[in-house]
C-alpha positions in Angstrom: 83.2 41.0 65.3 84.8 42.9 62.4 86.8 41.2 59.6 87.0 37.4 59.5 89.0 35.1 57.3 85.7 34.1 55.6 85.5 37.5 54.0 88.4 36.7 51.7 86.4 34.2 49.6 82.8 35.3 49.9 80.4 35.3 46.9 80.4 39.1 47.1 84.1 39.1 46.2 83.4 37.0 43.1 80.5 39.1 42.1 82.6 42.2 42.4 85.2 40.6 40.1 88.1 42.1 41.8 91.3 42.2 39.8 94.4 40.4 41.1 95.9 43.8 41.9 92.8 44.7 44.0 92.9 41.4 45.8 96.6 41.9 46.5 96.1 45.4 47.9 93.3 44.2 50.1 95.4 41.3 51.3 98.3 43.6 52.2 96.0 46.1 54.0 94.8 43.4 56.3 98.3 42.1 56.9 99.3 45.7 57.8 96.5 46.0 60.3 97.7 42.9 62.0 101.3 44.0 62.0 100.4 47.4 63.4 98.4 46.0 66.3 101.1 43.4 67.1 103.9 46.0 66.9 102.2 48.1 69.5 101.8 45.1 71.9 105.3 43.9 71.4 106.6 47.3 72.1 104.5 47.8 75.2 104.8 44.3 76.7 107.7 42.5 75.0 107.5 39.3 73.0 107.1 36.8 75.8 104.1 38.6 77.4 102.3 39.2 74.1 99.9 36.5 73.0 98.0 35.8 69.8 94.8 36.2 71.8 95.8 39.7 72.7 96.6 40.5 69.1 93.2 39.2 68.1 91.4 41.2 70.8 93.2 44.4 69.8 92.0 43.9 66.2 88.5 42.9 67.1 88.6 39.9 64.8 88.6 36.1 65.1 91.6 33.9 65.4 91.1 32.3 62.0 91.4 35.8 60.5 94.9 36.3 62.0 96.0 32.8 61.3 95.1 33.1 57.6 97.8 35.7 57.2 100.4 34.5 59.7 101.3 31.1 61.0 102.2 32.2 64.6 103.4 35.0 66.8 107.0 34.5 65.9 106.3 35.0 62.2 104.6 38.3 63.0 107.6 39.4 65.1 110.1 38.5 62.5 108.1 40.2 59.7 108.0 43.4 61.7 111.8 43.2 62.3 112.7 42.2 58.7 111.4 45.3 56.9 113.6 47.8 58.8 116.5 45.4 58.6 116.4 45.3 54.8 115.9 49.1 54.5 118.7 50.0 57.0 121.2 47.5 55.7 120.8 48.6 52.0 121.5 52.2 52.8 125.0 51.9 51.4 123.8 50.6 48.0 124.4 53.5 45.7 123.8 53.6 42.0 126.9 52.7 39.9 126.7 56.2 38.2 126.5 58.1 41.5 129.1 60.8 41.1 129.7 61.7 44.7 133.1 61.0 46.3 133.4 58.0 48.6 133.4 60.0 51.9 130.2 61.7 51.0 128.5 58.4 50.2 129.6 56.9 53.5 128.1 59.8 55.5 125.0 59.8 53.3 124.6 56.0 54.0 125.1 56.4 57.7 122.6 59.3 57.8 120.1 57.2 56.0 120.7 54.3 58.3 120.0 56.5 61.3 117.0 58.1 59.7 115.4 54.7 58.8 116.1 53.3 62.2 114.1 56.2 63.8 111.4 56.0 61.1 110.8 52.4 61.8 110.5 52.9 65.6 109.7 50.7 67.5 110.1 47.7 65.2 113.7 48.6 64.3 114.6 48.2 67.9 113.2 44.7 68.4 116.4 42.9 67.3 118.4 44.8 69.9 115.8 44.4 72.7 115.0 40.7 72.2 117.7 39.0 70.0 116.9 35.6 71.6 113.5 35.4 69.9 114.6 34.9 66.3 115.0 31.5 64.6 118.5 30.5 63.4 117.3 30.9 59.8 116.3 34.4 60.4 119.6 35.2 62.2 121.5 33.8 59.3 119.6 35.9 56.8 120.2 39.0 59.0 123.9 38.3 59.1 124.1 38.0 55.3 122.5 41.3 54.7 124.5 43.0 57.5 127.8 41.6 55.9 126.7 43.0 52.6 126.2 46.4 54.2 129.6 46.4 55.9 131.3 45.2 52.7 129.9 48.2 50.8 130.7 50.6 53.7 134.3 49.4 54.2 135.1 49.6 50.5 133.9 53.2 50.4 135.7 54.0 53.7 139.0 52.7 52.3 138.5 54.7 49.1 137.8 57.8 51.2 140.9 57.2 53.3 143.1 56.9 50.1 141.6 60.3 49.0 142.6 61.9 52.3 139.1 62.4 53.7 139.2 59.8 56.5 141.8 58.9 59.1 141.3 55.5 60.8 143.3 52.3 61.4 141.1 49.2 61.4 138.4 49.5 58.7 135.8 47.0 60.0 136.2 47.9 63.6 135.8 51.6 62.7 132.8 50.9 60.6 131.1 48.9 63.3 131.9 51.6 65.9 130.3 54.3 63.7 127.2 52.2 63.1 126.9 51.4 66.8 125.6 54.9 67.4 122.1 54.2 65.9 122.4 50.7 67.3 122.2 52.1 70.8 119.1 54.3 70.1 116.9 51.6 71.6 118.3 52.4 75.0 117.3 56.1 75.0 115.3 57.2 72.0 111.8 58.6 72.7 109.5 60.0 70.0 108.6 62.9 72.4 112.1 63.7 73.4 113.8 67.1 73.5 115.3 66.8 70.1 113.2 66.1 66.9 114.0 63.0 64.9 115.8 65.0 62.3 117.9 66.8 64.9 118.9 63.4 66.3 119.8 62.2 62.8 122.1 65.1 62.2 123.7 64.9 65.6 124.5 61.2 65.3 125.7 61.6 61.7 128.2 64.2 62.9 129.4 62.0 65.7 129.8 59.1 63.2 131.9 61.4 61.1 134.2 61.9 64.0 134.5 58.2 64.6 135.5 57.8 61.0 138.2 60.5 61.3 136.5 62.7 58.8 138.9 65.5 57.8 137.7 69.1 57.5 138.1 70.4 54.0 141.3 72.4 53.4 140.8 76.2 53.7 141.0 78.1 50.4 144.0 80.4 50.0 143.2 84.1 50.6 142.1 86.1 47.7 140.7 83.1 45.8 
């Protein structure tokens, strides 16, 4: 019936004398198989209608195999959601020696946020579709990393405003309004839609710039 949990500790494994790195890679490959199968089912059916039995059947393995890697369905769902959460909400973390002006960093961060949201489709949309699923501990961790993102973004926005590149009033409200654009992707995004993923990224980034009050660069004097 395919892989089973027993394969993890068979004599063959010992005989092959796998290195810790080999064992870790093998462990991660099997976890990724489970996550990929579960992601498809969660996307197609939703969390409530997806069962561990269905995940097991989709993989062609035994239940002990899946339970070796994950405690339950909720852990799988949260694991699928956490990866895009971390990647998206660290998109405003720039190196201390990044020489770009603040307004360019803000737009680069938003562009990356949008791109990663699309790249992690459909798992990146799970928190918007089914927010009631997550444990309080998960929600608290999500809020911490989201607050970190907005602290970084708001500081850059205010610096960009002082330099004359942005025009806005309420910093946090403006930041949240700009970032709500990728947040609503889950309502309408389709991988086979009219626009390519990159075209959507560029379109939404331009719209976010308008929300931030991005100022067009001053025209150069004639003859220069």
